VEXMIRO-465938 format. One record per residue (C-alpha): z negated, y negated, x negated; residue in three letters; chain; residue number from 0. Coordinates in steps of 0.5 Angstrom, whole numbers, padded with zeros to 4 digits. Layout:
% VEXMIRO-465938
ATOM       Z       Y       X   resn   chain   resi
ATOM       Z       Y       X    ALA       A    NUM
...
//
This chain:
% VEXMIRO-465938
ATOM       Z       Y       X   resn   chain   resi
ATOM    0213   -0098   -0067    MET       A      0
ATOM    0210   -0100   -0061    LYS       A      1
ATOM    0217   -0098   -0057    ASN       A      2
ATOM    0217   -0092   -0061    SER       A      3
ATOM    0210   -0090   -0058    LEU       A      4
ATOM    0212   -0092   -0051    LEU       A      5
ATOM    0218   -0088   -0052    THR       A      6
ATOM    0214   -0081   -0053    ILE       A      7
ATOM    0210   -0083   -0047    ALA       A      8
ATOM    0216   -0083   -0043    LEU       A      9
ATOM    0218   -0076   -0046    ILE       A     10
ATOM    0211   -0073   -0044    LEU       A     11
ATOM    0212   -0075   -0037    TRP       A     12
ATOM    0219   -0077   -0035    ALA       A     13
ATOM    0221   -0071   -0039    MET       A     14
ATOM    0228   -0073   -0042    ALA       A     15
ATOM    0233   -0067   -0044    THR       A     16
ATOM    0233   -0064   -0051    LEU       A     17
ATOM    0240   -0063   -0053    HIS       A     18
ATOM    0242   -0059   -0059    ALA       A     19
ATOM    0247   -0058   -0064    GLN       A     20
ATOM    0249   -0051   -0061    GLU       A     21
ATOM    0248   -0046   -0055    GLY       A     22
ATOM    0248   -0048   -0048    GLU       A     23
ATOM    0243   -0051   -0043    SER       A     24
ATOM    0237   -0046   -0040    MET       A     25
ATOM    0233   -0048   -0035    ASP       A     26
ATOM    0227   -0044   -0032    LEU       A     27
ATOM    0231   -0041   -0026    GLU       A     28
ATOM    0237   -0039   -0030    LYS       A     29
ATOM    0232   -0036   -0035    ALA       A     30
ATOM    0229   -0032   -0030    VAL       A     31
ATOM    0235   -0029   -0027    LEU       A     32
ATOM    0238   -0027   -0033    LEU       A     33
ATOM    0232   -0023   -0035    GLY       A     34
ATOM    0232   -0020   -0029    LEU       A     35
ATOM    0239   -0018   -0029    GLU       A     36
ATOM    0238   -0015   -0037    ARG       A     37
ATOM    0231   -0013   -0037    ASN       A     38
ATOM    0231   -0005   -0039    TYR       A     39
ATOM    0224   -0004   -0036    GLY       A     40
ATOM    0227   -0007   -0029    LEU       A     41
ATOM    0233   -0002   -0029    LYS       A     42
ATOM    0228    0004   -0031    ILE       A     43
ATOM    0224    0002   -0025    ALA       A     44
ATOM    0230    0001   -0020    ALA       A     45
ATOM    0232    0008   -0022    ASN       A     46
ATOM    0225    0011   -0021    ASN       A     47
ATOM    0226    0007   -0014    VAL       A     48
ATOM    0233    0011   -0013    VAL       A     49
ATOM    0230    0018   -0015    MET       A     50
ATOM    0224    0017   -0010    ALA       A     51
ATOM    0228    0015   -0004    GLU       A     52
ATOM    0232    0021   -0006    ARG       A     53
ATOM    0226    0025   -0006    ASP       A     54
ATOM    0225    0023    0001    ILE       A     55
ATOM    0232    0026    0004    LYS       A     56
ATOM    0231    0032    0000    ILE       A     57
ATOM    0224    0033    0002    GLY       A     58
ATOM    0226    0033    0010    VAL       A     59
ATOM    0232    0038    0009    GLY       A     60
ATOM    0227    0043    0005    SER       A     61
ATOM    0222    0042    0010    PHE       A     62
ATOM    0225    0042    0017    PHE       A     63
ATOM    0232    0045    0016    MET       A     64
ATOM    0233    0053    0016    PRO       A     65
ATOM    0236    0057    0010    THR       A     66
ATOM    0242    0061    0010    LEU       A     67
ATOM    0244    0066    0005    THR       A     68
ATOM    0250    0070    0005    GLY       A     69
ATOM    0250    0077    0001    ASN       A     70
ATOM    0255    0082   -0001    PHE       A     71
ATOM    0254    0088   -0005    ALA       A     72
ATOM    0259    0094   -0007    ASN       A     73
ATOM    0257    0100   -0011    THR       A     74
ATOM    0261    0105   -0014    PHE       A     75
ATOM    0259    0112   -0016    ASN       A     76
ATOM    0263    0118   -0020    LYS       A     77
ATOM    0260    0124   -0021    GLU       A     78
ATOM    0261    0131   -0022    ASP       A     79
ATOM    0258    0135   -0016    VAL       A     80
ATOM    0256    0142   -0015    LYS       A     81
ATOM    0253    0144   -0008    GLN       A     82
ATOM    0251    0150   -0005    GLN       A     83
ATOM    0251    0150    0003    PHE       A     84
ATOM    0247    0155    0007    ALA       A     85
ATOM    0253    0158    0011    ASN       A     86
ATOM    0257    0159    0005    SER       A     87
ATOM    0256    0164    0000    PRO       A     88
ATOM    0260    0160   -0005    GLU       A     89
ATOM    0258    0154   -0008    PRO       A     90
ATOM    0262    0148   -0007    ASN       A     91
ATOM    0264    0144   -0014    GLU       A     92
ATOM    0268    0137   -0013    ILE       A     93
ATOM    0269    0134   -0020    PRO       A     94
ATOM    0269    0127   -0021    GLY       A     95
ATOM    0267    0125   -0013    ALA       A     96
ATOM    0267    0118   -0011    ARG       A     97
ATOM    0262    0115   -0007    THR       A     98
ATOM    0262    0107   -0005    GLU       A     99
ATOM    0257    0103   -0001    ASN       A    100
ATOM    0259    0096    0001    GLU       A    101
ATOM    0254    0092    0004    ASN       A    102
ATOM    0255    0085    0008    TYR       A    103
ATOM    0249    0081    0010    SER       A    104
ATOM    0248    0073    0013    LEU       A    105
ATOM    0241    0072    0013    VAL       A    106
ATOM    0238    0066    0016    GLY       A    107
ATOM    0230    0064    0015    PHE       A    108
ATOM    0226    0058    0018    TYR       A    109
ATOM    0219    0057    0017    GLY       A    110
ATOM    0214    0052    0020    PHE       A    111
ATOM    0208    0050    0016    ARG       A    112
ATOM    0204    0045    0020    PRO       A    113
ATOM    0202    0041    0013    GLU       A    114
ATOM    0209    0040    0012    THR       A    115
ATOM    0209    0034    0017    VAL       A    116
ATOM    0204    0031    0012    PHE       A    117
ATOM    0208    0033    0006    SER       A    118
ATOM    0214    0028    0009    ILE       A    119
ATOM    0209    0022    0010    GLN       A    120
ATOM    0206    0023    0003    ILE       A    121
ATOM    0214    0023    0000    LEU       A    122
ATOM    0215    0016    0004    GLY       A    123
ATOM    0208    0013    0002    LYS       A    124
ATOM    0210    0015   -0005    LEU       A    125
ATOM    0217    0012   -0004    ALA       A    126
ATOM    0213    0006   -0002    GLU       A    127
ATOM    0209    0006   -0008    VAL       A    128
ATOM    0215    0007   -0013    SER       A    129
ATOM    0218    0001   -0010    GLU       A    130
ATOM    0212   -0004   -0010    LEU       A    131
ATOM    0211   -0002   -0017    GLN       A    132
ATOM    0218   -0004   -0019    ALA       A    133
ATOM    0216   -0011   -0016    LYS       A    134
ATOM    0210   -0011   -0020    VAL       A    135
ATOM    0214   -0010   -0026    MET       A    136
ATOM    0219   -0016   -0023    VAL       A    137
ATOM    0213   -0020   -0022    GLU       A    138
ATOM    0210   -0019   -0029    ASN       A    139
ATOM    0217   -0020   -0032    THR       A    140
ATOM    0218   -0027   -0028    VAL       A    141
ATOM    0211   -0029   -0030    ALA       A    142
ATOM    0212   -0027   -0038    ALA       A    143
ATOM    0219   -0031   -0038    ILE       A    144
ATOM    0216   -0037   -0035    SER       A    145
ATOM    0210   -0037   -0040    SER       A    146
ATOM    0215   -0036   -0045    ALA       A    147
ATOM    0219   -0041   -0043    TYR       A    148
ATOM    0214   -0046   -0042    TYR       A    149
ATOM    0211   -0044   -0049    ARG       A    150
ATOM    0217   -0046   -0052    MET       A    151
ATOM    0217   -0053   -0048    VAL       A    152
ATOM    0210   -0054   -0051    LEU       A    153
ATOM    0212   -0052   -0058    GLU       A    154
ATOM    0218   -0057   -0058    LEU       A    155
ATOM    0213   -0063   -0055    GLN       A    156
ATOM    0209   -0061   -0061    ARG       A    157
ATOM    0214   -0062   -0065    HIS       A    158
ATOM    0216   -0069   -0062    ARG       A    159
ATOM    0209   -0071   -0063    VAL       A    160
ATOM    0209   -0069   -0071    LEU       A    161
ATOM    0215   -0072   -0072    GLU       A    162
ATOM    0212   -0079   -0069    THR       A    163
ATOM    0206   -0077   -0074    THR       A    164
ATOM    0211   -0077   -0079    LEU       A    165
ATOM    0214   -0083   -0078    GLU       A    166
ATOM    0207   -0087   -0078    LEU       A    167
ATOM    0206   -0083   -0085    SER       A    168
ATOM    0213   -0086   -0087    GLN       A    169
ATOM    0211   -0093   -0085    ALA       A    170
ATOM    0204   -0093   -0088    ARG       A    171
ATOM    0208   -0090   -0095    LEU       A    172
ATOM    0213   -0095   -0095    ASP       A    173
ATOM    0208   -0100   -0094    ILE       A    174
ATOM    0203   -0097   -0100    ALA       A    175
ATOM    0209   -0096   -0104    ARG       A    176
ATOM    0211   -0104   -0103    ALA       A    177
ATOM    0204   -0106   -0105    ARG       A    178
ATOM    0203   -0102   -0111    TYR       A    179
ATOM    0210   -0104   -0114    GLU       A    180
ATOM    0208   -0111   -0112    LEU       A    181
ATOM    0201   -0110   -0115    GLY       A    182
ATOM    0198   -0112   -0109    GLY       A    183
ATOM    0194   -0105   -0109    ALA       A    184
ATOM    0192   -0099   -0114    GLY       A    185
ATOM    0196   -0093   -0115    ARG       A    186
ATOM    0191   -0089   -0111    SER       A    187
ATOM    0192   -0092   -0105    ASP       A    188
ATOM    0200   -0090   -0106    PHE       A    189
ATOM    0198   -0083   -0108    LEU       A    190
ATOM    0194   -0082   -0102    THR       A    191
ATOM    0199   -0084   -0097    ALA       A    192
ATOM    0204   -0079   -0101    GLN       A    193
ATOM    0199   -0074   -0100    VAL       A    194
ATOM    0198   -0075   -0092    ASP       A    195
ATOM    0205   -0076   -0092    TYR       A    196
ATOM    0206   -0069   -0095    ASN       A    197
ATOM    0201   -0066   -0090    THR       A    198
ATOM    0204   -0068   -0084    ASP       A    199
ATOM    0211   -0066   -0087    LEU       A    200
ATOM    0208   -0059   -0088    SER       A    201
ATOM    0205   -0059   -0081    LEU       A    202
ATOM    0212   -0061   -0078    LEU       A    203
ATOM    0216   -0055   -0082    VAL       A    204
ATOM    0211   -0050   -0080    ASN       A    205
ATOM    0212   -0053   -0073    GLN       A    206
ATOM    0219   -0051   -0073    GLU       A    207
ATOM    0217   -0044   -0075    LEU       A    208
ATOM    0213   -0044   -0069    ASN       A    209
ATOM    0219   -0046   -0065    ILE       A    210
ATOM    0224   -0041   -0068    LYS       A    211
ATOM    0219   -0035   -0066    ASN       A    212
ATOM    0218   -0038   -0059    ALA       A    213
ATOM    0225   -0038   -0058    LYS       A    214
ATOM    0225   -0030   -0061    ILE       A    215
ATOM    0220   -0028   -0056    ASN       A    216
ATOM    0224   -0031   -0050    LEU       A    217
ATOM    0230   -0028   -0052    ASN       A    218
ATOM    0226   -0021   -0053    GLU       A    219
ATOM    0224   -0022   -0045    LEU       A    220
ATOM    0231   -0024   -0043    LEU       A    221
ATOM    0234   -0018   -0047    ALA       A    222
ATOM    0238   -0022   -0052    LEU       A    223
ATOM    0239   -0022   -0059    GLY       A    224
ATOM    0234   -0026   -0063    PRO       A    225
ATOM    0239   -0031   -0066    ASP       A    226
ATOM    0242   -0033   -0059    GLN       A    227
ATOM    0242   -0040   -0059    GLU       A    228
ATOM    0240   -0044   -0053    PHE       A    229
ATOM    0236   -0051   -0051    PHE       A    230
ATOM    0231   -0051   -0046    VAL       A    231
ATOM    0230   -0057   -0041    ASN       A    232
ATOM    0224   -0061   -0044    ASP       A    233
ATOM    0220   -0061   -0038    THR       A    234
ATOM    0213   -0058   -0035    ILE       A    235
ATOM    0212   -0060   -0028    ILE       A    236
ATOM    0206   -0058   -0025    VAL       A    237
ATOM    0203   -0057   -0018    ASP       A    238
ATOM    0197   -0060   -0017    LYS       A    239
ATOM    0195   -0058   -0010    ASN       A    240
ATOM    0194   -0051   -0010    LEU       A    241
ATOM    0188   -0049   -0006    LEU       A    242
ATOM    0184   -0043   -0007    LEU       A    243
ATOM    0183   -0041    0000    ALA       A    244
ATOM    0191   -0040    0001    ASP       A    245
ATOM    0191   -0036   -0006    LEU       A    246
ATOM    0186   -0031   -0003    LEU       A    247
ATOM    0189   -0030    0003    GLU       A    248
ATOM    0196   -0029    0000    ASN       A    249
ATOM    0193   -0024   -0005    ALA       A    250
ATOM    0191   -0020    0001    TYR       A    251
ATOM    0198   -0020    0004    LEU       A    252
ATOM    0202   -0020   -0002    ASN       A    253
ATOM    0199   -0018   -0009    ASN       A    254
ATOM    0203   -0012   -0010    LYS       A    255
ATOM    0198   -0008   -0014    GLN       A    256
ATOM    0193   -0009   -0009    TYR       A    257
ATOM    0198   -0006   -0004    LEU       A    258
ATOM    0200    0000   -0009    VAL       A    259
ATOM    0192    0002   -0009    THR       A    260
ATOM    0192    0001   -0001    GLN       A    261
ATOM    0198    0006   -0001    ARG       A    262
ATOM    0195    0011   -0006    GLN       A    263
ATOM    0189    0011   -0001    GLU       A    264
ATOM    0194    0013    0005    ASN       A    265
ATOM    0197    0018    0000    ILE       A    266
ATOM    0190    0021   -0001    ALA       A    267
ATOM    0188    0021    0007    PHE       A    268
ATOM    0195    0025    0008    LEU       A    269
ATOM    0193    0029    0002    ALA       A    270
ATOM    0187    0031    0006    LEU       A    271
ATOM    0190    0032    0012    ARG       A    272
ATOM    0196    0036    0009    GLU       A    273
ATOM    0190    0041    0006    THR       A    274
ATOM    0186    0042    0012    GLN       A    275
ATOM    0193    0044    0016    ALA       A    276
ATOM    0193    0050    0012    GLN       A    277
ATOM    0188    0053    0016    ARG       A    278
ATOM    0193    0053    0022    LEU       A    279
ATOM    0198    0059    0023    PRO       A    280
ATOM    0205    0059    0020    LEU       A    281
ATOM    0211    0061    0024    VAL       A    282
ATOM    0217    0064    0021    ASN       A    283
ATOM    0223    0066    0024    LEU       A    284
ATOM    0229    0070    0021    ASN       A    285
ATOM    0235    0073    0023    ALA       A    286
ATOM    0241    0076    0020    SER       A    287
ATOM    0248    0080    0021    TYR       A    288
ATOM    0249    0086    0017    ASN       A    289
ATOM    0255    0090    0016    LYS       A    290
ATOM    0254    0097    0011    ASN       A    291
ATOM    0260    0102    0010    THR       A    292
ATOM    0258    0108    0006    PHE       A    293
ATOM    0264    0113    0004    THR       A    294
ATOM    0263    0119    0000    SER       A    295
ATOM    0268    0125   -0002    GLN       A    296
ATOM    0262    0130   -0003    ALA       A    297
ATOM    0257    0132    0002    GLY       A    298
ATOM    0257    0133    0010    PHE       A    299
ATOM    0257    0125    0011    LEU       A    300
ATOM    0263    0123    0009    LEU       A    301
ATOM    0263    0116    0012    LEU       A    302
ATOM    0257    0112    0015    ASN       A    303
ATOM    0259    0105    0018    GLN       A    304
ATOM    0254    0100    0021    ARG       A    305
ATOM    0254    0093    0023    GLN       A    306
ATOM    0250    0088    0028    GLY       A    307
ATOM    0244    0083    0028    TYR       A    308
ATOM    0237    0083    0027    ASN       A    309
ATOM    0232    0078    0029    TYR       A    310
ATOM    0224    0077    0029    GLY       A    311
ATOM    0219    0072    0029    VAL       A    312
ATOM    0212    0072    0024    THR       A    313
ATOM    0206    0069    0026    VAL       A    314
ATOM    0201    0069    0020    SER       A    315
ATOM    0194    0066    0020    LEU       A    316
ATOM    0190    0065    0013    ASN       A    317
ATOM    0183    0068    0015    ILE       A    318
ATOM    0180    0069    0008    PHE       A    319
ATOM    0182    0067    0001    ASN       A    320
ATOM    0176    0067   -0003    GLY       A    321
ATOM    0174    0060   -0001    PHE       A    322
ATOM    0180    0057   -0005    THR       A    323
ATOM    0182    0053    0001    LEU       A    324
ATOM    0175    0050    0002    ASN       A    325
ATOM    0175    0048   -0005    ARG       A    326
ATOM    0181    0045   -0004    ARG       A    327
ATOM    0179    0041    0002    ILE       A    328
ATOM    0173    0039   -0001    GLN       A    329
ATOM    0176    0036   -0007    ASN       A    330
ATOM    0181    0033   -0003    ALA       A    331
ATOM    0175    0029    0001    LYS       A    332
ATOM    0173    0027   -0006    VAL       A    333
ATOM    0180    0024   -0008    GLU       A    334
ATOM    0180    0020   -0002    LYS       A    335
ATOM    0173    0017   -0003    LEU       A    336
ATOM    0176    0016   -0010    ASN       A    337
ATOM    0182    0012   -0007    ALA       A    338
ATOM    0177    0008   -0002    ASP       A    339
ATOM    0173    0006   -0008    LEU       A    340
ATOM    0179    0004   -0012    ALA       A    341
ATOM    0181   -0001   -0007    VAL       A    342
ATOM    0175   -0004   -0007    LYS       A    343
ATOM    0174   -0004   -0014    ASP       A    344
ATOM    0181   -0008   -0015    LEU       A    345
ATOM    0179   -0012   -0009    GLU       A    346
ATOM    0174   -0015   -0013    ILE       A    347
ATOM    0178   -0015   -0019    LEU       A    348
ATOM    0183   -0019   -0016    MET       A    349
ATOM    0179   -0024   -0013    ILE       A    350
ATOM    0175   -0025   -0019    SER       A    351
ATOM    0182   -0026   -0023    ASP       A    352
ATOM    0184   -0031   -0018    ILE       A    353
ATOM    0177   -0035   -0018    GLN       A    354
ATOM    0177   -0035   -0026    ARG       A    355
ATOM    0185   -0037   -0026    ALA       A    356
ATOM    0183   -0043   -0021    TYR       A    357
ATOM    0177   -0045   -0025    ASN       A    358
ATOM    0181   -0046   -0031    THR       A    359
ATOM    0187   -0049   -0027    TYR       A    360
ATOM    0182   -0054   -0024    ASN       A    361
ATOM    0179   -0056   -0030    THR       A    362
ATOM    0185   -0057   -0034    ASN       A    363
ATOM    0187   -0062   -0028    ILE       A    364
ATOM    0181   -0066   -0029    GLN       A    365
ATOM    0182   -0066   -0036    LEU       A    366
ATOM    0189   -0068   -0035    LEU       A    367
ATOM    0187   -0075   -0033    ASP       A    368
ATOM    0182   -0076   -0038    ILE       A    369
ATOM    0187   -0074   -0044    GLU       A    370
ATOM    0192   -0078   -0041    TYR       A    371
ATOM    0188   -0084   -0041    ALA       A    372
ATOM    0185   -0083   -0048    ASN       A    373
ATOM    0192   -0082   -0050    TYR       A    374
ATOM    0194   -0089   -0048    LYS       A    375
ATOM    0188   -0092   -0051    VAL       A    376
ATOM    0190   -0088   -0058    ALA       A    377
ATOM    0197   -0091   -0057    ILE       A    378
ATOM    0194   -0098   -0057    GLU       A    379
ATOM    0189   -0096   -0062    ASN       A    380
ATOM    0195   -0093   -0067    ALA       A    381
ATOM    0199   -0100   -0066    ASP       A    382
ATOM    0194   -0104   -0068    ILE       A    383
ATOM    0192   -0100   -0074    ALA       A    384
ATOM    0199   -0100   -0076    LEU       A    385
ATOM    0199   -0108   -0076    GLU       A    386
ATOM    0193   -0109   -0079    ARG       A    387
ATOM    0195   -0104   -0085    PHE       A    388
ATOM    0201   -0108   -0085    ARG       A    389
ATOM    0198   -0115   -0086    LEU       A    390
ATOM    0192   -0112   -0091    GLY       A    391
ATOM    0187   -0113   -0086    ILE       A    392
ATOM    0184   -0106   -0086    SER       A    393
ATOM    0185   -0100   -0091    ASP       A    394
ATOM    0188   -0093   -0091    TYR       A    395
ATOM    0182   -0090   -0088    LEU       A    396
ATOM    0182   -0094   -0082    GLN       A    397
ATOM    0189   -0093   -0081    PHE       A    398
ATOM    0189   -0085   -0082    ARG       A    399
ATOM    0183   -0084   -0077    ASP       A    400
ATOM    0187   -0088   -0072    ALA       A    401
ATOM    0193   -0084   -0074    GLN       A    402
ATOM    0189   -0077   -0073    ILE       A    403
ATOM    0186   -0079   -0067    ASN       A    404
ATOM    0193   -0081   -0064    LEU       A    405
ATOM    0196   -0074   -0066    LEU       A    406
ATOM    0189   -0070   -0063    THR       A    407
ATOM    0190   -0074   -0056    ALA       A    408
ATOM    0198   -0072   -0056    GLU       A    409
ATOM    0196   -0065   -0057    ASN       A    410
ATOM    0190   -0065   -0052    ARG       A    411
ATOM    0195   -0068   -0047    LEU       A    412
ATOM    0201   -0063   -0048    ILE       A    413
ATOM    0196   -0057   -0048    THR       A    414
ATOM    0192   -0059   -0042    ALA       A    415
ATOM    0199   -0060   -0038    LEU       A    416
ATOM    0201   -0053   -0041    PHE       A    417
ATOM    0195   -0050   -0039    ASN       A    418
ATOM    0196   -0052   -0032    ILE       A    419
ATOM    0203   -0049   -0032    LYS       A    420
ATOM    0200   -0043   -0035    GLU       A    421
ATOM    0195   -0042   -0030    MET       A    422
ATOM    0199   -0044   -0024    GLU       A    423
ATOM    0204   -0038   -0026    ILE       A    424
ATOM    0198   -0033   -0026    GLU       A    425
ATOM    0196   -0036   -0020    LEU       A    426
ATOM    0203   -0035   -0017    MET       A    427
ATOM    0203   -0028   -0020    ARG       A    428
ATOM    0196   -0026   -0017    LEU       A    429
ATOM    0197   -0028   -0010    SER       A    430
ATOM    0204   -0025   -0010    GLY       A    431
ATOM    0208   -0032   -0010    ARG       A    432
ATOM    0211   -0031   -0016    ILE       A    433
ATOM    0218   -0031   -0014    PHE       A    434
ATOM    0222   -0037   -0013    PHE       A    435
ATOM    0223   -0040   -0006    GLN       A    436
ATOM    0230   -0037   -0003    GLY       A    437
ATOM    0231   -0033   -0009    ASN       A    438
ATOM    0227   -0027   -0007    GLU       A    439
ATOM    0233   -0023   -0004    GLU       A    440
ATOM    0237   -0024   -0010    ARG       A    441
ATOM    0231   -0021   -0014    PHE       A    442
ATOM    0230   -0015   -0009    ALA       A    443
ATOM    0238   -0013   -0011    LEU       A    444
ATOM    0235   -0011   -0018    THR       A    445
ATOM    0232   -0006   -0015    LEU       A    446
ATOM    0238   -0003   -0011    LYS       A    447
//
């Protein structure tokens, strides 16, 4: 029994590999890469980035390139004409007189609006925002997959703990049954052992349900079917050396949501400049080539043909439009102020989230050492209690108490370990360091 408990301790700390009957091995990096490849939300975000980049190209063309339009018109008339001329006493009658008017034109137009310069810059910033938002989704997906992965590891470890508890209950039940059959103990002790065994068995069955649901949750994030089978490495390795100052410094530089808010602040500033630029003169250049041919079977003018070029420039200035532009400028100033406030608000939120997560992370690191020490004591106490119960020195209440203490100590230990890992993932996400080292470029390919 002592060897069995020591084996559990080695499982918790050396983390041996869990083998299953079906499925393939799934480590964390493989799960993340699979999720980034298959996640539909990320594909939508990548498409949004492509559209934003295309908007920049189209915007440059529409703002800075001239327009050229070709026109062709040909009209026909057939009329019965009766004409009376001053120099002729007799009227001139032409039944079914035909008239044709044919016109060709090529029109070029270029208009320069001063606010266009800022409009192009806004499109560029919007493209940056779209890409950053896609990266936010990537980071959130990586964090969610990582948490779901380690949640499954936690449930597997809890299952192992409950298996150990059930083994202890089985050993106690066997001893109680033997004593009852030999007349060394009453039936009440045997029935109590049976009830405790059934209780532990029920906990184990419920834990199997937790494992199934944890696997479904992970499959969902990986865009896999709920019945997809795989087994994970029973491993939780934590980093106990995270520093708050480094996390805050990285957050200012790499937190994608914070960078999004900064870009939105830039957009608000450019939108204000764009609106103010509408006070400046507008310059429109135009040129055209025209060819017009008119033929008629009636009247003095039987043929009229003209062709040639025309061009010109128009300069216009908005002098007064009912204070509409003033109102838009004032609103743009308010929007810029709101964007500045949003940056400051998110900065406080970001720092607070990091501080809270770090406090939880640091507390659980302290608890980990305490829980491990308590866990070793609980192992020794359970071994002694089982031996004393086997020898008949102690009663079942003392043994059950030691058994429950061991179960509680094991659960608290693996929970502290999981809490550290979960807060580590959250701190990496908040500081913009969630990407696996060396794989950020591979994740970036998802956005192309």
